[in-house]
Wavefront OBJ file of the C-alpha trace (Angstrom):
o trace
v 2.044 -15.330 -9.859
v 5.710 -14.746 -11.192
v 4.493 -12.032 -13.497
v 3.025 -10.269 -10.356
v 6.403 -10.249 -8.549
v 8.323 -9.403 -11.657
v 6.047 -6.331 -12.320
v 6.138 -5.159 -8.855
v 9.760 -5.313 -8.796
v 10.141 -3.391 -11.979
v 7.996 -0.702 -10.578
v 9.735 -0.544 -7.411
v 13.165 0.034 -9.139
v 11.713 2.511 -11.539
v 10.168 4.394 -8.545
v 13.624 4.424 -6.746
v 15.491 5.593 -9.776
v 13.280 8.530 -10.318
v 12.795 9.419 -6.781
v 16.581 9.696 -6.542
v 16.787 12.030 -9.327
v 13.927 14.080 -7.983
v 15.350 14.144 -4.495
v 18.581 15.413 -5.659
v 17.124 18.125 -7.739
v 14.896 19.335 -4.898
v 17.453 19.016 -2.275
v 19.933 21.324 -4.492
v 17.282 23.809 -5.353
v 15.684 23.966 -1.883
v 18.677 24.541 0.227
v 20.038 27.083 -2.433
v 16.798 29.129 -2.087
v 15.753 28.059 1.446
v 12.483 27.524 0.304
v 10.910 25.277 3.104
v 8.212 23.976 0.788
v 10.942 22.691 -1.554
v 13.162 21.493 1.246
v 10.018 19.652 2.739
v 9.110 18.192 -0.792
v 12.980 17.077 -0.841
v 12.668 15.162 2.341
v 9.338 13.708 0.932
v 11.222 12.389 -2.180
v 13.851 11.079 0.227
v 11.241 9.079 2.082
v 9.665 7.950 -1.261
v 13.161 6.341 -2.203
v 12.998 4.525 1.254
v 9.423 3.480 0.580
v 10.415 2.115 -2.855
v 13.309 0.192 -1.469
v 11.214 -1.335 1.129
v 8.646 -2.264 -1.388
v 11.431 -4.220 -3.339
v 12.781 -5.804 -0.448
v 9.175 -6.898 1.018
v 8.268 -7.976 -2.484
v 11.325 -10.159 -2.842
v 10.582 -11.660 0.514
v 6.711 -12.207 0.080
v 7.395 -13.816 -3.459
v 9.108 -16.843 -1.627
v 7.104 -19.989 -1.807
v 5.929 -21.744 1.254
v 8.359 -23.879 3.209
v 8.597 -26.214 6.137
v 9.049 -23.236 8.565
v 6.604 -21.056 6.795
v 3.740 -23.263 5.820
v 1.348 -20.411 4.866
v 4.090 -18.660 2.757
v 5.835 -15.244 3.247
v 2.960 -12.807 2.348
v 2.917 -10.986 5.288
v 6.248 -9.513 4.740
v 4.442 -6.903 2.600
v 2.703 -5.896 5.706
v 5.678 -5.676 7.798
v 7.585 -3.452 5.479
v 4.592 -1.088 5.081
v 4.337 -0.939 8.717
v 8.157 0.240 8.740
v 7.366 2.684 5.805
v 4.308 4.175 7.769
v 6.506 4.703 10.937
v 9.382 6.427 8.886
v 6.656 8.475 7.201
v 5.261 9.669 10.469
v 8.571 10.831 11.872
v 9.502 12.551 8.758
v 6.276 14.234 8.697
v 6.634 15.648 12.216
v 10.290 16.704 11.548
v 8.971 18.729 8.197
v 6.121 19.990 10.471
v 8.314 21.638 12.960
v 11.089 22.812 10.569
v 8.389 24.699 8.528
v 6.805 26.132 11.814
v 10.006 27.358 13.494
v 12.512 28.114 10.780
v 12.606 31.802 9.914
v 15.537 31.565 7.193
v 15.015 34.194 4.496
v 13.788 32.660 1.242
v 15.197 33.460 -2.266
v 13.105 33.222 -5.551
v 14.561 31.177 -8.361
v 13.093 30.034 -11.605
v 14.663 26.620 -10.925
v 11.860 26.192 -8.176
v 9.170 26.431 -10.836
v 11.087 24.135 -13.249
v 11.856 21.481 -10.709
v 7.998 21.499 -9.659
v 6.871 20.981 -13.136
v 9.280 18.241 -13.789
v 8.096 16.499 -10.474
v 4.347 16.825 -11.393
v 4.951 15.236 -14.853
v 7.117 12.480 -13.639
v 4.944 11.541 -10.590
v 1.827 11.626 -12.550
v 3.228 8.920 -14.866
v 4.337 6.662 -11.988
v 1.126 6.999 -10.365
v -0.810 6.008 -13.306
v 1.614 3.038 -13.685
v 1.814 1.752 -10.221
v -1.896 2.299 -9.421
v -2.675 -0.067 -12.503
v -0.243 -2.664 -11.037
v -1.796 -2.373 -7.628
v -5.268 -2.858 -8.519
v -4.430 -5.847 -10.901
v -2.551 -7.818 -7.984
v -4.175 -6.170 -4.912
v -0.641 -5.584 -3.568
v -0.714 -3.218 -0.381
v 3.017 -2.219 -0.904
v 2.331 -1.123 -4.597
v -0.737 0.737 -3.383
v 1.283 2.417 -0.880
v 3.749 3.419 -3.510
v 0.957 4.551 -5.858
v -0.726 6.756 -3.105
v 2.830 8.201 -2.727
v 3.071 9.053 -6.143
v -0.287 10.637 -6.255
v 0.307 12.645 -3.168
v 3.567 13.916 -4.430
v 1.572 15.373 -7.504
v -0.780 17.139 -5.179
v 1.863 18.350 -2.742
v 4.096 19.661 -5.594
v 1.008 21.347 -7.168
v 0.894 23.469 -4.032
v 4.696 23.922 -4.041
v 4.432 25.210 -7.563
v 1.855 27.634 -6.270
v 3.992 28.872 -3.572
v 6.868 29.317 -5.933
v 4.937 31.623 -8.333
v 3.659 33.554 -5.421
v 7.384 33.839 -4.270
v 8.146 35.573 -7.515
v 5.699 38.159 -6.638
v 7.300 38.631 -3.024
v 4.542 36.505 -1.096
v 6.990 34.427 0.942
v 4.689 33.144 3.998
v 2.699 30.908 1.629
v 5.952 28.899 1.179
v 6.120 28.018 4.829
v 2.320 27.242 5.048
v 2.866 24.663 2.137
v 6.050 23.252 4.059
v 3.702 22.999 6.923
v 1.000 21.415 5.001
v 3.272 18.882 3.532
v 4.410 17.668 6.876
v 0.777 17.086 7.990
v -0.025 15.384 4.721
v 2.758 12.971 5.165
v 1.775 12.172 8.900
v -1.814 11.347 7.682
v -0.754 9.027 5.078
v 1.620 7.481 7.237
v -1.122 6.720 9.898
v -3.413 5.322 7.109
v -0.844 2.813 5.929
v 0.108 2.133 9.641
v -3.602 0.992 10.412
v -3.931 -1.142 7.309
v -0.795 -3.116 8.015
v -1.633 -3.398 11.962
v -5.085 -4.955 11.095
v -3.354 -7.680 8.738
v -0.580 -8.356 11.098
v -3.130 -8.710 14.022
v -5.092 -11.102 11.742
v -8.251 -9.159 11.162
v -10.788 -10.982 9.318
v -12.005 -10.336 5.862
v -14.751 -7.734 5.521
v -18.273 -8.680 6.055
v -19.536 -8.386 2.423
v -17.043 -10.809 1.083
v -17.680 -13.097 3.989
v -21.315 -13.180 3.611
v -20.913 -13.702 -0.156
v -18.906 -16.892 0.453
v -21.373 -18.038 3.040
v -24.295 -17.561 0.693
v -22.451 -19.386 -2.154
v -21.963 -22.214 0.329
v -25.411 -22.372 1.536
v -26.930 -22.255 -2.110
v -25.902 -25.814 -2.343
v -28.747 -27.995 -1.328
v -26.431 -30.640 -0.064
v -25.155 -28.362 2.744
v -27.731 -28.422 5.637
v -25.896 -26.179 7.805
v -22.732 -24.123 8.110
v -20.918 -22.804 11.228
v -17.364 -22.176 12.677
v -16.334 -19.542 9.746
v -13.148 -18.273 10.145
v -10.653 -16.156 8.075
v -6.947 -15.389 8.388
v -4.766 -12.987 6.246
v -2.051 -14.484 4.430
v -0.281 -11.577 2.724
v -2.930 -9.988 0.545
v -5.260 -12.783 0.532
v -7.019 -15.025 3.160
v -7.135 -18.597 4.352
v -10.591 -19.598 5.261
v -12.057 -22.388 7.264
v -15.561 -23.516 8.107
v -17.793 -26.681 9.043
v -20.538 -28.021 6.869
v -23.072 -30.325 7.890
v -24.363 -32.952 5.336
v -26.820 -35.971 5.111
v -25.452 -38.481 7.347
v -26.454 -41.342 5.065
v -23.858 -40.293 2.462
v -20.664 -42.423 2.302
v -17.637 -40.580 3.439
v -16.357 -40.321 -0.375
v -19.614 -38.613 -1.257
v -19.520 -36.064 1.634
v -15.931 -35.250 0.983
v -16.619 -34.706 -2.689
v -19.104 -32.118 -1.868
v -16.354 -30.159 0.077
v -14.059 -30.651 -2.765
v -16.290 -29.023 -5.372
v -16.952 -26.165 -2.899
v -13.346 -25.232 -2.350
v -12.808 -25.527 -6.121
v -15.825 -23.098 -6.667
v -14.665 -20.575 -4.014
v -11.104 -20.590 -5.337
v -12.462 -19.958 -8.923
v -14.909 -17.206 -7.824
v -12.875 -15.348 -4.993
v -9.377 -14.549 -6.069
v -8.806 -13.053 -2.450
v -9.056 -16.607 -0.946
v -5.720 -18.509 -0.685
v -6.536 -21.672 0.813
v -10.038 -23.241 1.904
v -10.249 -25.740 4.577
v -13.607 -27.431 5.004
v -14.671 -29.675 7.955
v -17.426 -32.146 7.013
v -19.716 -33.219 9.696
v -22.774 -35.826 9.317
v -26.314 -34.469 10.311
l 1 2 3 4 5 6 7 8 9 10 11 12 13 14 15 16 17 18 19 20 21 22 23 24 25 26 27 28 29 30 31 32 33 34 35 36 37 38 39 40 41 42 43 44 45 46 47 48 49 50 51 52 53 54 55 56 57 58 59 60 61 62 63 64 65 66 67 68 69 70 71 72 73 74 75 76 77 78 79 80 81 82 83 84 85 86 87 88 89 90 91 92 93 94 95 96 97 98 99 100 101 102 103 104 105 106 107 108 109 110 111 112 113 114 115 116 117 118 119 120 121 122 123 124 125 126 127 128 129 130 131 132 133 134 135 136 137 138 139 140 141 142 143 144 145 146 147 148 149 150 151 152 153 154 155 156 157 158 159 160 161 162 163 164 165 166 167 168 169 170 171 172 173 174 175 176 177 178 179 180 181 182 183 184 185 186 187 188 189 190 191 192 193 194 195 196 197 198 199 200 201 202 203 204 205 206 207 208 209 210 211 212 213 214 215 216 217 218 219 220 221 222 223 224 225 226 227 228 229 230 231 232 233 234 235 236 237 238 239 240 241 242 243 244 245 246 247 248 249 250 251 252 253 254 255 256 257 258 259 260 261 262 263 264 265 266 267 268 269 270 271 272 273 274 275 276 277 278 279 280 281 282 283 284
């Protein structure tokens, strides 16, 4: 677990450093040439800096162990900060959308536009591969959001590069279309993160496939005569589950609870998404 938070912390810091550098480069070149696509990409990188900062803070809070005031730990901090990232992204996307639609400033071509775009694509591709690997390894929504940000930046900047090349040939309207598209893209991504975070904060249960996999595992034990009252509550990126099993009423209290103990161990060993299992035992 310590490695998880350490690796996410390193990835967050690297993301902030590279995004700050890229944002400065894009801001200077974008406002010098008045390229709406580059200015939109500048704001996009600025948003990424904010996302990396939120990831860093959220990861720091969620890494704290449970205490007397937070019996189930601080895992939901990840989703609270993801929710903030989503809201800021949506607002930023709307601003870029409006600017690209109504700003009629004359755009100037510069080779710096192409150079900055190529540098961004190379850097962001590397960051995407790195953060995507970490997000999958630890099933972390904050790092997933960061990873998607890096991937999206590669796609967005690729279109930006195309518009810069066309600008060299005097075709300037594509630049505004790309800026417009970047705004829409940021809004869509923000909404997706918002929905994911909202579902967890509202204690949405785990997906049915995992639920029935756990239920079938429990029912596969012949000692379990019946199972009901299955509940699941998200705790950060994992879940606390609880259910009631019915066993032979002739068993001793010790024997019936040993069945529950073995089930808990088996569930935690097989399903890494499960943080805590609470089993109530009834005689039948």
